[in-house]
PLY file of the C-alpha trace (Angstrom):
ply
format ascii 1.0
element vertex 232
property float x
property float y
property float z
element edge 231
property int vertex1
property int vertex2
end_header
-12.53 -5.75 -37.47
-9.84 -2.95 -37.24
-12.17 -0.82 -34.67
-12.46 -3.81 -32.53
-8.95 -4.59 -32.57
-7.93 -0.89 -31.57
-10.81 -0.91 -28.87
-9.29 -4.18 -27.50
-5.78 -2.58 -27.66
-7.44 0.52 -25.93
-8.89 -1.49 -23.14
-5.74 -3.19 -21.95
-4.05 0.05 -22.04
-6.29 1.64 -19.44
-6.07 -1.61 -17.50
-2.36 -0.74 -17.44
-2.67 2.64 -16.66
-5.26 1.89 -13.54
-2.42 -0.17 -12.01
0.19 2.16 -12.88
-1.78 4.67 -10.70
-1.44 1.99 -7.49
2.27 2.70 -7.57
2.13 6.11 -8.22
-0.17 7.03 -5.02
-2.53 8.21 -7.44
-5.36 6.83 -5.40
-4.13 8.29 -2.25
-2.91 11.19 -0.49
-0.36 11.29 1.51
0.38 13.91 4.71
3.50 14.39 6.80
2.72 14.53 10.54
6.11 14.09 12.06
9.11 15.22 10.17
12.70 14.33 11.49
11.50 12.93 15.03
9.23 16.48 15.55
5.27 16.96 14.94
4.68 18.93 11.83
1.08 21.25 11.17
-1.52 18.69 10.73
-4.90 19.62 10.16
-7.50 17.31 11.69
-4.42 15.20 13.66
-3.22 15.40 17.11
0.14 13.74 17.52
1.53 13.10 20.70
5.47 11.17 20.87
7.44 9.59 23.46
10.94 9.14 22.03
13.55 7.44 24.08
17.17 8.56 22.79
20.75 8.43 23.65
22.78 11.31 22.87
26.24 9.92 21.78
29.02 12.64 20.79
32.75 12.88 19.72
35.14 14.91 20.20
38.10 15.26 18.09
39.40 17.63 20.98
38.19 17.06 24.64
39.97 19.07 27.55
40.32 17.38 30.66
38.32 17.74 33.91
35.31 18.86 31.44
31.59 18.05 32.15
28.83 17.58 29.29
25.34 18.43 30.63
21.99 17.96 28.61
19.42 20.22 29.81
15.96 18.42 30.16
12.54 19.25 30.75
13.37 18.29 34.09
16.48 18.29 35.34
19.49 17.05 33.23
22.00 14.22 32.11
25.48 14.97 32.63
28.72 13.27 32.27
32.49 13.89 32.09
33.14 15.04 28.58
35.11 12.24 26.59
36.58 11.83 23.09
33.77 9.76 22.87
30.66 9.35 24.79
26.86 8.63 25.15
24.48 10.22 27.62
20.76 8.40 28.04
17.97 10.57 27.94
14.89 9.62 29.73
11.82 9.10 27.51
9.67 11.33 26.58
11.52 14.39 27.91
11.74 17.61 25.59
15.89 18.58 25.46
17.88 21.36 24.53
21.96 22.05 23.23
23.95 20.51 26.02
26.41 22.92 27.81
30.53 22.36 28.36
30.67 22.82 32.32
34.22 23.63 34.09
36.04 24.91 36.83
34.96 26.28 40.16
32.95 28.47 40.53
31.48 26.62 37.40
31.68 28.03 33.91
30.01 27.28 30.65
31.93 27.19 27.58
30.07 29.51 25.14
28.22 28.10 22.07
29.21 29.76 18.81
27.49 27.66 16.08
24.80 25.17 15.60
25.19 23.06 12.10
22.74 20.61 11.29
24.56 18.06 9.47
22.14 15.65 8.88
18.82 14.47 10.90
19.57 13.96 14.00
23.10 14.82 13.46
24.47 17.85 14.89
27.78 19.66 14.65
28.17 22.48 17.72
30.70 24.84 18.04
31.54 26.11 21.21
34.23 28.68 21.94
36.03 30.57 25.08
38.42 30.49 27.62
41.23 30.26 25.21
39.28 26.89 24.25
37.81 26.04 20.94
35.28 22.41 21.46
33.69 20.93 18.68
31.16 18.32 19.15
29.61 15.96 16.13
26.08 14.74 18.42
23.86 12.14 16.78
20.33 11.34 18.82
20.36 7.34 18.47
16.70 6.04 18.75
16.47 3.44 21.07
12.85 3.28 21.37
9.56 5.17 19.82
6.22 5.26 21.02
3.32 7.77 19.82
-0.48 8.00 19.10
-2.22 10.02 16.83
-5.70 11.13 16.59
-7.79 11.99 13.88
-11.28 11.08 11.97
-12.12 7.80 9.81
-10.08 5.32 8.24
-6.83 5.61 7.88
-3.12 4.41 7.82
0.25 5.22 9.09
3.33 4.74 7.41
6.19 5.01 10.29
9.72 5.42 8.03
13.60 5.14 9.96
15.89 7.25 9.12
19.77 7.23 9.33
20.68 10.74 8.88
19.00 11.26 5.13
18.70 7.11 4.47
15.46 5.56 5.21
16.21 2.17 6.75
13.65 0.91 7.81
9.43 1.02 7.50
6.52 0.39 9.31
2.82 0.64 8.56
-0.23 0.58 10.77
-4.22 0.49 9.91
-5.80 3.01 11.78
-9.55 4.10 12.34
-9.84 7.34 15.03
-7.11 6.75 17.68
-4.10 5.05 16.78
-0.92 3.98 18.63
2.27 2.76 17.26
5.28 1.64 18.85
9.06 0.08 17.73
12.43 -0.58 18.87
14.94 -0.08 16.02
17.15 -2.80 15.69
19.59 -0.42 13.80
21.13 2.87 13.85
18.21 5.22 13.74
18.65 9.26 14.09
15.36 10.69 12.81
11.72 9.35 11.42
8.67 10.46 9.26
5.43 9.80 9.94
2.84 9.77 7.10
-0.89 9.54 7.18
-2.24 8.00 4.37
-6.08 8.10 3.00
-7.74 6.05 0.29
-9.46 8.72 -2.34
-10.58 5.51 -4.05
-10.75 1.89 -2.60
-8.10 -0.57 -4.13
-10.58 -3.15 -4.50
-12.64 -0.92 -6.59
-9.25 -0.04 -8.80
-8.82 -3.84 -9.24
-12.03 -4.92 -10.21
-12.17 -2.28 -12.75
-9.11 -3.19 -14.19
-10.25 -7.06 -14.43
-12.96 -6.37 -16.29
-11.44 -4.08 -18.61
-8.84 -7.36 -19.36
-11.61 -9.52 -19.71
-13.70 -7.04 -22.30
-10.01 -6.32 -24.32
-9.23 -10.74 -24.09
-13.31 -11.07 -25.56
-13.31 -8.63 -28.06
-9.60 -10.00 -29.07
-10.97 -13.71 -28.71
-13.39 -12.57 -31.47
-11.22 -11.10 -33.87
-9.32 -13.98 -33.83
-12.53 -16.36 -33.66
-13.75 -14.85 -36.91
-10.64 -14.83 -38.46
-10.11 -18.31 -38.03
-13.40 -19.55 -39.57
-13.46 -21.81 -42.34
-14.50 -20.29 -45.92
-17.25 -21.13 -47.63
0 1
1 2
2 3
3 4
4 5
5 6
6 7
7 8
8 9
9 10
10 11
11 12
12 13
13 14
14 15
15 16
16 17
17 18
18 19
19 20
20 21
21 22
22 23
23 24
24 25
25 26
26 27
27 28
28 29
29 30
30 31
31 32
32 33
33 34
34 35
35 36
36 37
37 38
38 39
39 40
40 41
41 42
42 43
43 44
44 45
45 46
46 47
47 48
48 49
49 50
50 51
51 52
52 53
53 54
54 55
55 56
56 57
57 58
58 59
59 60
60 61
61 62
62 63
63 64
64 65
65 66
66 67
67 68
68 69
69 70
70 71
71 72
72 73
73 74
74 75
75 76
76 77
77 78
78 79
79 80
80 81
81 82
82 83
83 84
84 85
85 86
86 87
87 88
88 89
89 90
90 91
91 92
92 93
93 94
94 95
95 96
96 97
97 98
98 99
99 100
100 101
101 102
102 103
103 104
104 105
105 106
106 107
107 108
108 109
109 110
110 111
111 112
112 113
113 114
114 115
115 116
116 117
117 118
118 119
119 120
120 121
121 122
122 123
123 124
124 125
125 126
126 127
127 128
128 129
129 130
130 131
131 132
132 133
133 134
134 135
135 136
136 137
137 138
138 139
139 140
140 141
141 142
142 143
143 144
144 145
145 146
146 147
147 148
148 149
149 150
150 151
151 152
152 153
153 154
154 155
155 156
156 157
157 158
158 159
159 160
160 161
161 162
162 163
163 164
164 165
165 166
166 167
167 168
168 169
169 170
170 171
171 172
172 173
173 174
174 175
175 176
176 177
177 178
178 179
179 180
180 181
181 182
182 183
183 184
184 185
185 186
186 187
187 188
188 189
189 190
190 191
191 192
192 193
193 194
194 195
195 196
196 197
197 198
198 199
199 200
200 201
201 202
202 203
203 204
204 205
205 206
206 207
207 208
208 209
209 210
210 211
211 212
212 213
213 214
214 215
215 216
216 217
217 218
218 219
219 220
220 221
221 222
222 223
223 224
224 225
225 226
226 227
227 228
228 229
229 230
230 231
């Protein structure tokens, strides 16, 4: 009788451990393919991204008659340097560190240092011509469209970030080629994309857990039934 009791407890514990394995991701593998908005090396997956950003900044000291210019893959986005402002960047075009321009002929204030404070949030320090200008830049995501190409069945997990803090999450079921798109309803400065593959089907884990629980319950009821039998 003690053996059956111990066996019933062991089967119940195994069923619980199987379910806890789902929470810990034991039955799946996760691969980071986009980190902070930039494709990460990922074997077997090709990633195409078309982000649409607003380039927003604050400048504690903004001298008059200055211009800010963000060089693009094709052309530039430019506007007057203000104490606070935004430039709308064309979707899908790569861009580089902004230039601070002034004068005629046009000169630019040299960039001295770039500090990455958080994902999508930078501090840019410019110094020259007797001026020191600091920009605190935020890349505000307006829309992200992307496509991932890989083999077999998998899931995409899109995590939206405001700095280092997650502010949203979406999942997409994929087979081979997989496209995704979203327009964030909140402030987003970066995003991560993961590929998730199942090592073991979840339905098989649930079936095995249920079988173990039924076996445990049967042994427990068998024990209780024998204990309640009337003495003769």
